[in-house]
GUBA-609478 format. One line per 3 residues: number of its first residue (from 1); for each residue x negated, y, z of C-alpha. Coordinates in pm, whole numbers, plus 50000, padded with zeros to 5 digits. Layout:
<atoms>
NUM> X Y Z | ...
</atoms>
This chain:
<atoms>
1> 09087 62087 20815 | 08960 62162 20466 | 08935 62531 20386
4> 09118 62678 20089 | 08841 62920 19986 | 08465 62916 20042
7> 08312 63261 19996 | 07937 63251 19922 | 07723 63558 20001
10> 07348 63550 19918 | 07153 63801 20131 | 06824 63969 20046
13> 06704 64324 20127 | 07048 64478 20177 | 07024 64626 20527
16> 07164 64954 20392 | 07480 64789 20257 | 07544 64459 20436
19> 07755 64602 20719 | 08004 64758 20478 | 08005 64439 20271
22> 08064 64203 20563 | 08328 64423 20727 | 08529 64405 20404
25> 08540 64028 20463 | 08587 64028 20841 | 08885 64262 20821
28> 09085 64002 20626 | 08944 63669 20747 | 09191 63386 20813
31> 09164 63021 20910 | 09190 62923 20541 | 08853 63082 20462
34> 08493 62983 20526 | 08221 63241 20467 | 07881 63097 20373
37> 07607 63355 20423 | 07278 63243 20266 | 06968 63417 20398
40> 06732 63420 20099 | 06430 63486 20319 | 06514 63854 20353
43> 06229 64050 20520 | 06444 64341 20639 | 06709 64375 20912
46> 06996 64233 20705 | 07034 63916 20914 | 07005 64108 21240
49> 07297 64324 21130 | 07495 64018 21021 | 07436 63832 21347
52> 07533 64141 21542 | 07862 64178 21356 | 07954 63811 21389
55> 07863 63797 21759 | 08120 64070 21829 | 08401 63857 21686
58> 08624 63628 21895 | 08488 63273 21918 | 08775 63134 21713
61> 08681 63372 21429 | 08305 63317 21453 | 08355 62953 21353
64> 08465 63062 21006 | 08111 63189 20932 | 07827 62957 20830
67> 07470 63091 20822 | 07232 62909 20589 | 06856 62974 20583
70> 06617 62931 20291 | 06278 63063 20184 | 06297 63344 19932
73> 06386 63163 19610 | 06633 63402 19451 | 07006 63445 19417
76> 07059 63138 19199 | 06912 62901 19457 | 07114 63075 19729
79> 07436 63026 19533 | 07349 62664 19455 | 07277 62589 19822
82> 07601 62758 19920 | 07793 62545 19671 | 07630 62231 19809
85> 07783 62282 20154 | 08108 62454 20056 | 08417 62264 20172
88> 08681 62488 20016 | 08914 62377 19741 | 08815 62702 19569
91> 08487 62895 19572 | 08423 63267 19532 | 08109 63479 19525
94> 08029 63816 19681 | 07706 64007 19623 | 07583 64143 19955
97> 07582 64507 19844 | 07938 64494 19709 | 08280 64514 19876
100> 08606 64319 19863 | 08934 64505 19824 | 09144 64509 20142
103> 09403 64280 19982 | 09157 64043 19810 | 09245 63728 20001
106> 09612 63812 20048 | 09656 63853 19673 | 09467 63532 19600
109> 09659 63324 19856 | 09997 63439 19726 | 09907 63329 19373
112> 09743 62999 19469 | 10047 62906 19679 | 10260 62909 19363
115> 10044 62677 19157 | 09709 62501 19151 | 09527 62716 18897
118> 09172 62627 18795 | 09053 62990 18786 | 09186 63324 18905
121> 09038 63628 18729 | 09081 63990 18836 | 08959 64341 18763
124> 08687 64525 18949 | 08572 64881 19000 | 08214 65010 18979
127> 08112 65275 19227 | 07809 65478 19331 | 07729 65523 19700
130> 07797 65866 19852 | 07978 65993 19544 | 08338 66005 19432
133> 08241 65852 19100 | 08390 65515 19014 | 08470 65337 18691
136> 08717 65056 18636 | 08550 64735 18526 | 08820 64636 18281
139> 08821 64266 18195 | 09162 64272 18029 | 09168 64050 17722
142> 09532 64098 17633 | 09663 63825 17862 | 09839 63847 18198
145> 09952 63598 18460 | 09934 63225 18396 | 09766 63111 18075
148> 09651 62784 17930 | 09284 62801 17834 | 09307 62718 17465
151> 09085 62819 17174 | 09268 63148 17117 | 09220 63246 17482
154> 08852 63147 17479 | 08786 63354 17167 | 08910 63668 17342
157> 08727 63579 17664 | 08394 63504 17497 | 08408 63829 17300
160> 08463 64020 17625 | 08148 63854 17765 | 08203 63948 18130
163> 08043 63650 18302 | 07987 63787 18653 | 08049 63505 18906
166> 08225 63745 19145 | 08487 63833 18884 | 08670 63503 18933
169> 08770 63248 19193 | 08712 62888 19083 | 08832 62543 19172
172> 08517 62397 19326 | 08520 62074 19127 | 08456 62278 18810
175> 08097 62316 18932 | 08037 61940 18950 | 07705 61869 18779
178> 07632 62239 18718 | 07382 62468 18888 | 07285 62830 18839
181> 06951 62839 18649 | 06659 62941 18867 | 06398 63208 18799
184> 06574 63399 18522 | 06804 63697 18483 | 07146 63661 18314
187> 07182 63318 18478 | 07553 63378 18531 | 07637 63353 18162
190> 07477 63010 18128 | 07712 62866 18392 | 08037 63063 18384
193> 08088 63003 18010 | 08081 62627 18078 | 08318 62666 18372
196> 08583 62830 18153 | 08547 62562 17886 | 08606 62295 18153
199> 08909 62470 18303 | 09267 62415 18186 | 09475 62693 18342
202> 09379 63046 18448 | 09574 63319 18623 | 09481 63676 18528
205> 09536 63949 18787 | 09551 64314 18679 | 09461 64443 19027
208> 09112 64564 19115 | 09005 64322 19388 | 08629 64377 19385
211> 08407 64685 19417 | 08071 64658 19243 | 07796 64890 19364
214> 07582 65055 19099 | 07223 65140 19177 | 07119 65495 19255
217> 07048 65576 18891 | 07407 65493 18805 | 07308 65235 18545
220> 07600 65051 18395 | 07380 64782 18246 | 07213 64610 18537
223> 07129 64633 18902 | 06803 64452 18823 | 06483 64649 18761
226> 06268 64340 18705 | 05954 64352 18497 | 05947 64329 18119
229> 05790 63984 18120 | 06069 63829 18324 | 06334 64004 18114
232> 06176 63867 17799 | 06156 63514 17940 | 06517 63539 18054
235> 06641 63648 17713 | 06441 63369 17552 | 06594 63117 17791
238> 06954 63225 17736 | 06924 63249 17358 | 06792 62892 17363
241> 07075 62771 17591 | 07346 62941 17386 | 07189 62810 17066
244> 07213 62455 17199 | 07574 62509 17307 | 07654 62666 16969
247> 07546 62345 16797 | 07811 62160 17001 | 08088 62419 17016
250> 08138 62711 16777 | 08326 62905 17047 | 07975 63020 17147
253> 07943 63216 16820 | 08020 63552 16982 | 07811 63478 17293
256> 07511 63389 17081 | 07543 63709 16879 | 07578 63919 17195
259> 07271 63781 17369 | 07061 63784 17050 | 07156 64148 16988
262> 07064 64239 17345 | 06733 64056 17316 | 06634 64220 16989
265> 06732 64567 17114 | 06525 64505 17429 | 06225 64416 17212
268> 06275 64718 16986 | 06275 64948 17290 | 05980 64790 17469
271> 05762 64596 17224 | 05820 64752 16883 | 05970 64655 16551
274> 05717 64383 16461 | 05776 64182 16777 | 06151 64229 16743
277> 06155 64112 16380 | 05943 63803 16450 | 06178 63703 16731
280> 06485 63775 16520 | 06354 63546 16246 | 06283 63275 16504
283> 06635 63273 16648 | 06847 63390 16355 | 07100 63113 16287
286> 07378 63349 16181 | 07412 63218 15827 | 07417 62848 15914
289> 07570 62823 16262 | 07795 63121 16338 | 08163 63094 16245
292> 08323 63427 16159 | 08667 63341 16297 | 08525 63349 16651
295> 08397 63707 16619 | 08629 63984 16739 | 08391 64244 16878
298> 08309 64521 16626 | 07941 64529 16720 | 07917 64154 16677
301> 08083 64178 16338 | 07839 64444 16217 | 07545 64240 16345
304> 07688 63931 16175 | 07714 64122 15848 | 07394 64330 15846
307> 07162 64144 16082 | 06832 64300 16189 | 06888 64614 15980
310> 07194 64701 16189 | 06995 64690 16513 | 06711 64901 16371
313> 06971 65156 16262 | 07122 65158 16612 | 06779 65206 16763
316> 06703 65501 16535 | 07027 65688 16601 | 07010 65630 16978
319> 06658 65763 17030
</atoms>
């Protein structure tokens, strides 16, 4: 029998968190779910913990878990390999240091049973281990419930720019012909933007169904501490990808501005004003390619109006 949802969990160096993560899944598993755990060549005890937890389950429950092995190639390859074997009508993603809400699947099943939506989107909450501190990850764009994905909806969504794969559940066929880019950061944005453009109907859920673990420093920007070189290459890649998409679809106007701003600010902080200005001149297509009607975010609007000078000003006042 085909599963309704395939949940894909890449695993690498999470022995401290994986038990809590997996128990949040086990506690609500049903026969409509398959859980694809992709071992990304983790060198720690993560898989030992996983195997121990699964072995304690009844045999009829163990069959809902699929363990996939790969050499360490990164989260994108793990997700892509998980997608390749997923049999669910829908797919979802869970980072192996995060947690599902106790009513995650129950809420999803109740909504899917009413209609065949292309995407279900929900809220999340950020939290820091061993503290009482948590922050709602608000993805509200002024819409609730069932919505057709038209230009007006996409404008609001693209200005929100929350492209985390785990923030949605997707009809699997939306991924046909798409893969997560390998070897770069910010790979989510390159794929999830295209998924939403392909989709027709989305259901927005106000409930917080996902708990996103912040790193020990409490950073709200990234859980990645990768080196400057890889960050620079990743920004360069995504600016190029969004520039190509912008030539085909002006809905990418806000996304292009957001990633270009982030890139230039990264360069200002780490490589200085000369490097930042040279890169800005290389990728600045604001005057000829960006359409103002697609820009809602105030920061985007100021960048659209004042360009590089606006970012230098921001850098100066935030020192």
